[in-house]
Structures are given as C-alpha cells and as structure tokens.
DRENNUKE-350142 format. One record per residue (C-alpha): x, y, z; residue in one letter. Coordinates in Angstrom, 2 decimals. Layout:
# DRENNUKE-350142
R      xx      yy      zz residuo
R       X       Y       Z       a
...
***
This chain:
# DRENNUKE-350142
R      xx      yy      zz residuo
R  109.24  126.52  129.86       m
R  110.68  124.91  133.01       v
R  107.38  124.35  134.82       f
R  105.28  123.41  131.77       a
R  103.62  120.02  131.82       t
R  103.85  117.79  128.78       c
R  103.17  114.30  127.55       s
R  105.58  111.93  125.90       y
R  104.71  109.45  123.16       p
R  105.03  105.71  123.49       n
R  107.95  104.28  121.56       w
R  105.54  102.18  119.50       e
R  103.75  105.32  118.30       d
R  106.88  106.77  116.67       l
R  107.50  106.06  112.95       p
R  109.38  102.88  112.05       y
R  111.54  102.56  108.91       f
R  112.23   99.22  107.28       n
R  116.04   99.07  106.96       p
R  115.78   96.93  103.82       e
R  113.87   99.61  101.91       t
R  114.36  102.99  103.59       s
R  118.14  103.29  104.21       n
R  117.83  106.09  106.76       k
R  121.14  107.31  108.24       v
R  121.78  109.29  111.43       a
R  124.74  110.68  113.36       i
R  124.36  111.06  117.13       v
R  127.05  113.13  118.83       l
R  127.85  111.60  122.24       h
R  125.53  108.74  121.36       g
R  127.32  106.51  123.87       d
R  126.09  108.18  127.07       k
R  123.10  109.56  128.93       k
R  120.40  111.02  126.67       c
R  122.50  110.22  123.58       g
R  122.55  106.53  124.47       y
R  118.75  106.30  124.46       h
R  118.55  108.31  121.24       i
R  120.99  105.90  119.56       s
R  119.21  102.85  120.93       k
R  115.76  103.83  119.72       h
R  116.93  105.05  116.34       l
R  118.45  101.58  115.95       f
R  115.20   99.95  117.06       k
R  113.25  102.07  114.56       h
R  115.30  100.82  111.61       g
R  117.91  103.59  111.30       i
R  121.60  103.15  110.55       k
R  123.18  105.01  113.48       v
R  126.70  106.41  113.59       y
R  127.58  106.93  117.24       i
R  130.07  109.80  117.33       a
R  132.30  109.36  120.37       c
R  135.98  109.27  121.23       r
R  136.56  105.77  122.54       s
R  136.21  102.69  120.32       k
R  136.26  100.57  123.49       v
R  133.32  102.54  124.92       s
R  131.51  102.24  121.60       f
R  131.91   98.45  121.49       n
R  130.49   98.12  125.00       i
R  127.55  100.40  124.18       i
R  126.88   98.62  120.88       k
R  126.64   95.24  122.61       e
R  124.41   96.74  125.30       k
R  122.05   98.35  122.78       i
R  121.71   95.16  120.75       i
R  121.19   92.96  123.82       a
R  118.58   95.28  125.37       e
R  116.76   95.74  122.05       s
R  116.52   92.01  121.37       v
R  115.36   91.34  124.95       e
R  112.68   94.05  124.84       e
R  111.31   92.99  121.48       e
R  111.40   89.30  122.47       s
R  109.17   90.05  125.47       k
R  106.68   91.85  123.22       k
R  106.52   88.97  120.77       s
R  106.60   86.10  123.30       k
R  103.01   85.18  122.41       n
R  103.92   84.95  118.74       n
R  105.69   81.60  118.37       t
R  106.45   82.28  114.71       d
R  108.81   85.16  115.57       t
R  112.43   84.10  115.93       s
R  115.44   86.00  117.27       i
R  116.60   86.36  113.67       t
R  113.28   87.93  112.67       d
R  113.60   90.40  115.55       i
R  117.20   91.28  114.68       a
R  116.22   91.95  111.06       n
R  113.79   94.62  112.25       m
R  116.61   96.76  113.58       f
R  118.95   99.17  111.83       g
R  122.73   99.17  112.14       h
R  125.21  100.68  114.59       i
R  128.51  102.17  113.40       k
R  131.33  104.02  115.13       h
R  132.37  107.53  114.10       l
R  135.56  108.46  115.95       s
R  134.95  112.03  117.11       t
R  136.69  114.14  119.74       d
R  135.02  117.54  119.98       l
R  138.02  118.96  121.84       t
R  140.16  118.45  118.71       d
R  138.93  120.15  115.52       l
R  141.36  118.22  113.30       d
R  139.79  115.02  114.57       n
R  136.30  116.40  113.97       v
R  137.19  117.40  110.41       y
R  138.70  113.98  109.64       n
R  135.67  112.17  111.05       s
R  133.51  114.07  108.55       c
R  135.80  113.03  105.69       l
R  135.49  109.41  106.82       y
R  131.70  109.64  106.97       f
R  131.48  111.13  103.47       k
R  133.49  108.19  102.14       e
R  130.95  105.78  103.65       k
R  127.60  107.48  103.05       e
R  125.96  109.49  100.28       s
R  123.30  111.12  102.45       h
R  122.52  111.99  106.08       l
R  118.90  112.06  107.25       d
R  119.47  113.06  110.88       l
R  122.30  114.98  112.51       f
R  121.68  115.00  116.26       i
R  123.75  116.81  118.87       d
R  122.58  115.06  122.05       s
R  124.06  117.75  124.30       g
R  127.01  115.80  125.64       g
R  129.61  118.56  125.41       g
R  131.45  119.93  128.44       y
R  128.97  121.27  131.00       i
R  129.70  123.15  134.24       a
R  133.41  122.97  133.43       s
R  136.20  125.14  134.71       s
R  137.35  127.79  132.26       h
R  140.21  126.63  130.06       f
R  141.23  127.01  126.44       t
R  141.55  124.12  124.00       t
R  144.55  123.76  121.72       r
R  142.33  125.16  118.95       d
R  142.08  128.42  120.90       g
R  138.46  128.24  122.10       y
R  136.99  128.10  125.59       e
R  136.18  124.43  126.24       i
R  132.40  124.77  126.64       q
R  132.16  126.97  123.55       l
R  134.10  124.48  121.42       q
R  132.35  121.30  122.57       t
R  128.83  122.76  122.54       n
R  129.03  124.98  119.47       y
R  132.21  125.31  117.38       i
R  132.82  121.58  116.78       a
R  129.16  121.02  115.86       q
R  129.30  123.89  113.37       v
R  132.42  122.45  111.76       l
R  130.66  119.10  111.29       m
R  127.55  120.71  109.88       i
R  129.60  122.77  107.43       f
R  131.26  119.59  106.16       q
R  128.08  117.49  106.00       l
R  125.42  120.01  104.96       i
R  125.27  118.81  101.35       d
R  124.54  115.25  102.47       l
R  121.76  116.54  104.74       i
R  120.36  118.93  102.14       d
R  120.25  116.36   99.35       n
R  117.75  114.18  101.22       c
R  115.86  116.98  102.98       g
R  117.18  115.81  106.33       g
R  117.13  117.37  109.78       s
R  119.60  118.95  112.19       i
R  118.57  118.62  115.83       l
R  120.46  120.29  118.65       s
R  119.69  119.67  122.31       v
R  119.42  123.18  123.73       s
R  118.76  124.53  127.21       s
R  116.44  127.05  128.85       f
R  119.64  128.51  130.34       l
R  120.26  130.40  127.09       h
R  117.77  132.93  128.48       f
R  120.56  133.96  130.87       l
R  122.38  135.76  128.05       i
R  121.42  139.44  128.03       t
R  124.72  140.98  126.90       k
R  125.71  140.01  123.37       y
R  129.32  139.74  122.11       p
R  129.47  140.37  118.34       k
R  132.94  139.19  117.33       n
R  135.46  136.57  118.38       e
R  137.49  139.07  120.38       g
R  134.39  140.00  122.34       e
R  133.52  136.30  122.71       w
R  136.85  135.71  124.43       s
R  136.52  138.82  126.59       d
R  132.99  137.90  127.66       e
R  133.92  134.29  128.41       l
R  136.96  135.47  130.37       q
R  134.80  137.91  132.32       s
R  132.67  134.91  133.34       l
R  135.77  133.09  134.61       n
R  135.38  134.02  138.25       k
R  134.28  132.73  141.61       w
R  132.00  130.94  142.20       p
R  132.61  128.84  139.09       n
R  129.61  126.60  139.80       f
R  127.47  129.65  138.99       v
R  129.36  131.37  136.17       y
R  130.10  128.14  134.28       c
R  126.41  128.04  133.38       w
R  126.62  131.48  131.75       f
R  129.46  130.23  129.53       r
R  127.37  127.19  128.65       f
R  124.36  129.42  127.95       a
R  126.39  131.53  125.52       m
R  127.29  128.44  123.47       a
R  123.64  127.40  123.29       k
R  122.60  130.90  122.25       t
R  125.17  130.86  119.45       f
R  123.85  127.49  118.21       m
R  120.27  128.78  117.98       i
R  121.51  131.82  116.04       q
R  123.69  129.74  113.74       f
R  120.86  127.37  112.82       l
R  118.59  130.36  112.21       t
R  120.91  131.78  109.55       i
R  121.58  128.34  108.07       l
R  117.82  127.81  107.73       s
R  117.76  130.88  105.46       i
R  120.69  129.70  103.38       k
R  119.63  126.04  103.17       r
R  115.81  126.04  103.52       p
R  115.40  122.42  102.39       n
R  116.61  121.16  105.79       v
R  114.64  120.99  109.06       n
R  116.40  122.81  111.94       y
R  115.35  122.17  115.52       c
R  116.68  123.38  118.87       n
R  115.17  121.26  121.65       i
R  115.11  122.13  125.34       n
R  114.61  118.65  126.81       v
R  114.18  119.96  130.36       g
R  116.40  119.77  133.44       i
R  118.39  116.57  133.22       l
R  120.23  116.38  136.54       m
R  123.68  114.78  136.45       d
R  125.03  114.11  139.97       p
R  128.61  113.94  138.69       s
R  128.56  117.63  137.73       i
R  128.17  118.85  141.31       y
R  129.89  116.06  143.19       i
R  132.61  118.50  144.31       h
R  129.89  120.56  146.04       l
R  127.90  117.73  147.59       t
R  131.10  116.35  149.16       r
R  131.96  119.59  150.93       l
R  132.02  119.33  154.74       p
R  128.80  120.41  156.47       i
R  127.36  122.54  153.61       i
R  127.63  119.61  151.19       g
R  124.40  118.11  152.54       i
R  122.66  121.42  151.78       g
R  123.78  121.31  148.18       f
R  122.70  117.67  147.93       w
R  119.21  118.46  149.24       l
R  118.91  121.44  146.89       f
R  119.78  119.37  143.81       f
R  117.47  116.57  144.92       q
R  114.57  119.04  145.18       m
R  115.25  120.43  141.70       i
R  115.37  116.92  140.30       d
R  112.17  115.86  142.07       f
R  110.05  118.88  141.12       f
R  111.55  119.95  137.78       l
R  113.81  117.18  136.54       g
R  113.36  114.82  133.61       v
R  115.05  111.47  133.17       d
R  117.24  110.38  130.26       e
R  114.47  108.41  128.56       i
R  112.05  111.34  128.65       e
R  114.69  113.71  127.31       s
R  115.46  111.32  124.44       s
R  111.75  111.10  123.59       k
R  111.62  114.89  123.24       s
R  114.31  114.63  120.58       v
R  113.14  111.49  118.79       l
R  109.49  112.40  118.42       q
R  110.63  115.45  116.44       i
R  113.45  113.73  114.55       g
R  111.56  110.59  113.51       l
R  108.43  112.52  112.56       n
R  110.57  114.83  110.40       n
R  111.72  111.77  108.45       l
R  108.15  111.09  107.36       t
R  107.81  114.46  105.64       k
R  109.99  116.95  103.83       q
R  109.79  120.72  103.82       k
R  108.09  121.87  100.64       d
R  110.17  124.93   99.80       v
R  108.41  125.32   96.45       n
R  105.09  125.86   98.22       s
R  106.58  128.59  100.37       g
R  107.64  126.59  103.43       d
R  110.77  128.56  104.28       t
R  110.35  128.59  108.05       s
R  113.36  129.47  110.19       l
R  114.97  127.15  112.72       a
R  112.46  126.15  115.39       k
R  112.74  125.94  119.16       y
R  110.93  123.28  121.20       y
R  110.43  122.69  124.89       n
R  110.30  119.25  126.48       k
R  107.69  116.94  125.03       g
R  108.16  118.44  121.57       g
R  106.09  121.55  122.29       v
R  107.02  124.39  119.93       e
R  107.98  127.58  121.76       a
R  110.02  130.78  121.43       k
R  113.67  131.05  122.30       s
R  115.14  134.19  123.88       s
R  114.83  137.54  122.12       s
R  118.61  137.76  121.68       i
R  118.78  134.33  120.06       s
R  115.96  135.30  117.66       r
R  117.46  138.67  116.69       d
R  118.58  138.36  113.05       l
R  121.20  141.11  113.36       d
R  122.85  139.31  116.27       y
R  122.46  135.97  114.50       a
R  124.13  137.34  111.37       t
R  127.03  138.67  113.44       a
R  127.44  135.25  115.07       t
R  127.39  133.54  111.66       w
R  130.00  135.85  110.17       i
R  132.35  135.59  113.12       e
R  131.98  131.81  113.31       t
R  132.80  131.40  109.61       v
R  135.80  133.75  109.86       h
R  136.99  132.10  113.08       s
R  137.02  128.63  111.51       l
R  138.51  129.94  108.26       r
R  141.36  131.59  110.17       d
R  142.16  128.15  111.58       r
R  142.19  126.55  108.15       g
R  138.67  125.09  108.10       y
R  136.33  126.05  105.30       v
R  132.89  124.79  104.40       s
R  132.76  121.85  102.01       a
R  130.16  123.68   99.92       s
R  128.79  127.11   99.15       k
R  126.69  128.62  101.89       l
***
C-alpha cells in the first residue's frame, strides 16, 4: 500500500488519440495545479480535448499558455532530427484546452458549470477528480451547509457526476477519483447526514494537524462507497479510485515548520516521509493517466457479464482492495441514500434516473 514498489510507464507508451478522428473529451477538476496540471498537460499531448475545471480564468490562461509552450518544446526536441516536422505539424498532434469555471465551495456554481458543459459537449469520456480539494484544513462550514473538506472532496464531485452521468454513460466513459490510503483511518461509520455532522464536529479538536486528516479520510471513504453503488446502477461506465501515493505539499504544514524550536523537528519529519515514501507530481499523474487512457481503448462489455464494481488502485496502477468499511455494501447504500437526500434537500436533483 504505502511501502509497495511499483513501476510507471513512459509517456510514449500510453495510448494516443488523433484529435481529428477520435474526439475524446475529458474534465479535470483542479487541472490547473499540482497533479492535476500534469494530468491536463498529458491528456492534451495525447490528443484529448481537456476542460480544466478551476475557479480563476486568469490562472487558467496562465496554465494554458504554459501547457502549450512546454508541450511544443518537448515534442520539438523529440523530432529535431526530423527536418520535415514543423511547429504546425507538432501543434496539430495535440488536443484542445478549455476552461470550465468551477468553484467546489459553491454548489450553485458547480451546478451551473455542468449546465454550461452540457451545452458545449454531447459526451464525456473521462471525468477526473485530481484530488485538489481542501486538505488539512481547519474545520468550517460552507454556505451550502457542509464541512469544507467533505464538500470539496466529495459532495461537489457527486453533484457534477449526477449532472453529467448520461454523457459519460453514452460513450462508455470513465470516472477516476484520486483517493488516499488515509481512508483506512475510518473505523467508525456515520450512516446519515446528522451523524456525518456529529462525527465531523467530534473531529474538530486539538491538534487540528492530526484530526484534519480524519475528516479528509471520511470524504475519501464516502467517494469510494458512492462510486461502488453507482457502478451497480450504471454498469456501462468504468469507476476507479486511485491512491497515487504520498504527495507531500510543503504549504500544508508551513504553520508547523515555522514554529520556534520544534519547527525544525517537523521539517525533518516531513522531509523523511517525502524521501522514503513520497511520490512526485509527475509520478502521481502517471498513476491516473495509465488507467484513464487505457480505459479509453476499451469499453466494458456489460452484455458479456462484465458488471464489475468500482475498482481501487494503488500507485503505479496496481489493483488493490480498499478498506473493509468502504467495500461494505450496506454502508455504501446508506451513504448513497443520504447523499441523494442531502443534495435533494438543497434543491439539487440528478439530471437523469439513477
């Protein structure tokens, strides 16, 4: 799980799709930063039309220019011995990059972004949650009434999937969610929204830098359960939860590493974790893309009996088992029911029958 060794594919070994003939479409949540940036970049380089779902149009424009510039430079170096290859030829190999204005802290905004997407596209081959929701955050409630980590790592994603599931189903697409081994921390299971709130509130205590991870783990557990039930209701779609490994982000614990005297201890501790167990952003994106791009080359054959439930992968795309609580169908059903009712109570209903 954490200590397992794995190998990552070369980018050239992953499937490429000619944008002139394939018309593959993807949404990458938080595709403008960290792991999501590399996912967006290499989907673009592999011929996919990528909608980067992020809040800031300014940030998107900067990232778009960066992706295009880096992609052209990298491919130009590969083809420098081929004098017949022009910059135009290289650019024509790539897909397209679009902006999807999405703020996961605002469900109205999330809902409207789905309406916009459905006006633009008739299908969706890949829906990727790159794991860029709030992490290690203090406990506070959004204006939609959810704890911030729960909303930005679970509720908002569910709302998008509910609105876009027909577009994914119609083309036999895939839903990929970046998960975390931390979901194994959840041993006590809340069955309804009232218990969700009580459990999350009970985890709002000192030291927050410890208990914030339990709140994060609960959101990831719910996502695994949700995709499990959805895989029963919509078996034509591929569902994948992917633990990409420990991706250390120094900004998360900067308030600890700057503490007087003991701050150096925290810094050394995080450096050791990163050195022995950490993965970088490129490796984590490869774990996602080797599954996502390979899924595009084949469709589940439901007629032949392929009705497998949502799958869980460790880093490097190695199939594994998630926690026993996340796999329990009774718990998963309870999570599904409460999630549907919770969103319905706030005026959000699925765009199709589920």
